[in-house]
N, C-alpha and C positions, 0 to 999 in steps of 0.2 A: 729618584726624589731626593735621596739623602745626600747624593754627591751634589746635586743642584744647590741644596742647603748649604753644604759645606763651602761651596763657591761663593754663594751669596754672603755667607757670614764673613769670609776672609776679605772681602770688599771693605770691611769696617773694623778688621782686627788683625793683630799680628800671628795669632794662632787661634785655632777653632776645634771644637771637639763635639762630636754628635753621639748621643747615647739613646738608642731605642728599645723599648720593650713591647711585645706583643703576647697575649695570653688567652688561652682558652681554658675555662674551668667549669667543673661541674660539682658545686658543693650540694650536699644532700644532709638533711637534718632529721633526727628522730628526738621526739619529746614524749614523755610519759608513756614510754613502752610502745610507741607507735609512729609510723611515718609523718613527719610534719610538712617538709617541703623539699622539691627538687628543682633545682635552678641551673641555668646555663648563662655563664657570663663571657662575653668576649670584649676584651679591652686592648688598647694600643695607645702608646704615647711616646714623646720624644722630647729630650732635653737637649739643650745648647749650652755649651760653656765656651767662652772667648777670653782671650787675653790681649789686652792692649795697654801699651806703657806701664807694664808691670801691675796691672790691676785685672781682676777677674770680673766679667760679667756673666750671669746665668739666667736662664729663662727655660720653662718647660710648658708643654701643652698636651691635651689629649684630643685637640682639633687638628687632625692631620691636614686640613686645607688651609691653616693659617701660619704657614712658614714666614711670611713677611712680618707678621706680628710677633712671631718667635724671636726673630733676628732683632727687630726694633726694641723689644723688651729687654733683651740681653745687653744691647748697647746702652740703654738707658740706665741699666744698673752698674756700668762700669765705674763712674765716679764714687759710688758707694761700695764698690766690691773689695774684697780682701787684697792685700799687697801680696805679690807672689814674684818668685823669680823661676818657677818650674818651666820645664819643657815638657809638652806632651810627648810620650814614647813613639819611637819609629816601629816599622814593621818588625815582627818577631814570629819565630817558630813556636807554636804551641803544641804541648803533649796531647796525646789522644786521651782524654778524660771522658770515660762513657757515662753520660747522665740521661741518655734518651733509649727508650725501649718502645718499639712499634707496637708490641702488643698492649702495653700500658695505654699508648696514645689511643689504641682502637676500642678500647674498653666502652661499653654503652653503659648509660644511667641505670639500665635495668640490672646489670651485674653488680653494680655497686649498691643498689637498693637491696638486692637479694642478699649480699654479704653482710650489710648491716641488720637486716631482719633476722638472719639466722643467729646472729650474735645475741641480739635482743631477746628473741624467742627462747633460746637455750638458757641465757642467764635468768630471765624471768621465771623459767619453769622451775629452775633450781633455788631461786631466791625472790619468792613472789611478793614478800613484803617491801623490797626495795624498787623505787622508781627509777627506770633506767633511761638514759638519753644517750645520743651518740651523734658524731658527725663523721661523714665518709665523703672523701673529695678525690677528684682527679683533676690534674692540671698539666697543660703543655705550653710551656713558654719560650720564646726565643729572643735572645738579647743580641743586639748589633751595636758594635761601637766603631767608629772611624774618626780619624782626626787629620789635621793638615800636615803632619809629619810623616804620614805614610801608613800608619797603623789601621788595619781593618780587621776586625775579629767578630766572629758570629758563632753562638752555639745555642742548641735547643736542649731543654731539659723537661722530661716526663716525670710526674710524681703522682704517687697514690698515697692517701693517709687515712688512718681511721683512729678516733678517740672514743672511748666508752667511759661513761660515768654513772655511778649508781649513788642514789641518795636515800637514806633511811632515817626517818624522823619518829622519834617516839618521846612524847612529853618534851621536855627541854633538851633531850639528847639528840644529837645530829651526827650522822656518820656519812662522809663522802669517800667514795673509792673511785680511783681513775686509771686507765692504762690505754696506750696508744702506740701506733707504729707508723713510721713514714719511710717510703722506699722508692726508688726509680722503677723497680721491677713491678710486674702486674699482679703479684700475689701477696697477701698478708697472711702471716702466721696466726690464724684466729684461735688456734689450739693454745698458743702461748699467751695470748691476751686473756682467754677464760682462765687458765691456770694461774696466771699472776692475780687476777682479781679474786678468784676463789682463795688463794692463799691468804690475801689480805682480809677478806671477810671471815675466814675461819679464825684468824689471829685476833680480829676485832670483836669476836663473839661476846666477850666478857670485858667489862672495864676493870682495870686495876689502878691502884694508887700509883702515881708518878714517881720513880726515883729522882731525887733531887740533889743538889750540891754541884760539886766539881767532879763529874763522873764520866765514864767513858760513854761516848755517843756513837753509834753505828749509822752512817749515812749511806742509805741505798742510793743506786745510780740516779733515780729521780730526786732524791735529796740533794746529792752532789750538784745536779744541774739547778735546782731550785734555790740554793742558798750559798753554797761554797764557790761556784764558779764565778760569779759577777765580781765580787770583791777580789778575788785572786786575779782575774784578767784585767781588771781596771789598772793594775800596776804596770802592765805590759803596753798599754795603749800609747802610741805615739804621741797623741793629743796631750797626755798628761805628762809624757816626757818633756815636751816642749814647754809646757807651763810649769815645770818643775814641782808638780803636785804629787808626782808618784814616789812611794817610799823605796822604790828599786832603782832610782835614778843613778846611783852611785854604786849598784851592786852586780853590774853586768861582769859575768865571769866569775862571781863569788858564790860560794856554798851557803845558801840562805835557808833551804827547806831539807826535809828528810831525803837521804840519798836514795831511798826506794822511790821517789817520785820523779816521774818523767812525764812531760806533757808536750804534745805536738800539735801544731796547726797543720792539717793535711787535707787541702781542697782537691788532691789528686786521687782520692779513692774512688773507684768506680761505682756506679748505681747508687750513690748517696745524694740526696736532693741539695745539700750544701755545697757539693763539690762543683768544680768548674775548671776549664783550662786557662782562664785569664780572670783578672779582678776587674773592679768597675773603671779602671783607667787604661785597661789593655795590657797591663804588666802580666807576664806568664806566671801561672800559680806554681808553687812548689811546696814540697813538705818541710815545714820550718819548725825546728826544735825550740820551744819557749823554755822548758826547764829540762835539764839533762842530769839526772841523778842528783837532783836537789841544787843544781847550779844554775843560776839565771843565765841563759844562752842568748836570748834574742829578744828584742822589742818588735812591735808591729808598727809598719808605717805605710801611709799612702804617699803620693807625691809631694803634697804640700808640707806635711809634717817632717817627712825625710829631709826635704830641702832646709827647712828650719832647724833641725837638729844636726845638720852636716852629715846625714846618712844616705843611704839608698832605700828606695821603696822596696818593701818586702812582699808586693804583690797582695797587699790586704786592705785595698780600697773597696769600701762597700757603698752602695748608693741605691736610692730609689728615684723615680722619676721627679719627685718634687724636691729633691735635696742634692746638695753637691757631695762628692765622695768624701767619706771620713774613715780613718783606720777601724778596722773590727776583725774579729776573728771568723773563720768559716767553718771548719769541721775540726773539732777538738778531739784528740785521742789521748787518753791516759792509760799508760802501760800498766798491765795487770801485776798483783803481787803473788804470793804463795799460799794465802790462807782462803780456803772455801768459805761461803757464805754461811754454811751450816756451823763449821768449826768457829767461825767468828762469834756467832751467837753463843755457842757452847762454851767459849773462854771466859765468860764474864759471870761472876756472882750477882752483880748488879750492873746494869746498863740501860740505856735507852736506844731504841731502834726508831728511826725516823724515816718515813715515807714521803711525806710532803708537808708544806708549809701554807699558812694562811697569808696569801699575798706575796709580795717580794721581799718582805722583810725591811728592816731599816738598820741604821747605825752608820758610822764613819767608813762608807764604802771605799773610798780612796785610801784610807789607812788600813783596810782589811777587815775592818769591824763589821760584825753582823748581829742582829737580834730579831727573832721572829717566832711567831706563835706556831706551834705544831698543829697541822690540820689532821694528820693521820700518823700516830707513832704508837710504839708498843713497849711496855716494861718488860726487862729481861731480869730474871731471877734465878740464880743458880743454874745458869746455862740454857734456860727455857724461856719462851714467850709466855707470859702469863696473862696477858690481856692489854686491850687498848687504854691509852692515857688521855684524860681530858684536861683542858685549861692549863696547857703547859708551854712554856716558853724556853728557847735555848739562846745563848748568847756567847759571843767570843771573838776571836781575831785569827782569820786564816793563816796569817804569818806565824802565829804562835803554835796554833794545833797542828799545822802541817810541817812544823820544824821537827816535831818527834811523833810521827804517826805510829799508832799502835799495831795496826795491821791494814795490809791492802789485799783486797779480795782478788782472787784467781779467776773468776768468771766475769767477762765484759758483757755489758748490755749497750744497745743503742737507745738513746733518749732524742725524740724529736728530729731524728734524722741529721742531728749536727753535734752529737756528744757520744763518744764510745769510752765508757768508763766501767771500773769496777766499783763495788762497795768500799768505802773507806771509813775505817774505825779510828776515832781521835779521842784522846784523854784531854783533859784541862777545859772541856767545855762547860759553862755554867748552866745547870737546869734548874727552873724554878717552876712551882705549881701553885695555883689559887686553891686546889683541892684540899 
């Protein structure tokens, strides 16, 4: 069917590309300490991108019987499409990036329900005043891409994920804790999830005054993902390079950040949900250094932004069925440092340790600025956690605080199956509190 669609599209275009995704998923939810729902979802769709006379036409559908309409809508969009001079890639050899596990694919809903129920029951037994909710899911998705220049790529990814959240409300005081894991393998380390949640709850048992001013802030891996990563990576996005809005546009090959900081985009790691052998345009994946010992090493491009920038695609085209490709990172890996998490905390007479933030924060993201309310954080005094802080905000600029990092953690943690990072301790962060 896809080959026929490609032939049909080429009758009205110079080049054509087909992107198809089909997926089976089993999302299971728990609310208020009990099972709420078990679902089974089966979805499939196809997107068509054509090029004619230097313009792009695009259309997508989940109606697999409407291929004539798909082509007609893409042709109708040509006069309004973006100008382009790209050529879709030819056939390539792809590395064997393992993202599928048959055992994961074969997991039954009953096994997922049992895993979530055991976590809920154990946490509720230990912390009966907390209301627990959870999401457990399994998915198997297949992506197929072919174009008129000979590229034909396909891969299947299996994934299992679990997220646990606890909520405690006492008068006007609210406490939220969260922990989760995602992997292509069939097993989840529930002991690690429980240990992490219990650590957070033990530290949060007492409320302490927030340390304020320009003080050291320890960002846990979850906090790195929740606040620091977005403004940092925006500067590397080819879209912002082309638009001359990135502060790094003249900094390629320049030492800009702390020499201890090295950041990679690596979609070649096995059994990681964000990995894959090729990007959303069929370009082979590769391990790409973004920051090497503080030096800006590479920007990320898809075909369109690479052509506009006079560069080559870095294999970073990401897309959904309803959107055209755009540059984005896949799996971010931050090299570890030499300071243990315990030693990081013990090293400060006064500091703030942050686990999570309320929302995505705000600020001049393109310029590296951030400002966010702390959802869960702790006061550090004389090298010890003394309690949870309330009504606290942090603000700063990633290019400033990461230029002179105070400490890089030696332990790496996975966050959401797409970030492998240590804790990072920074000075020069502004901390304020209403308390």
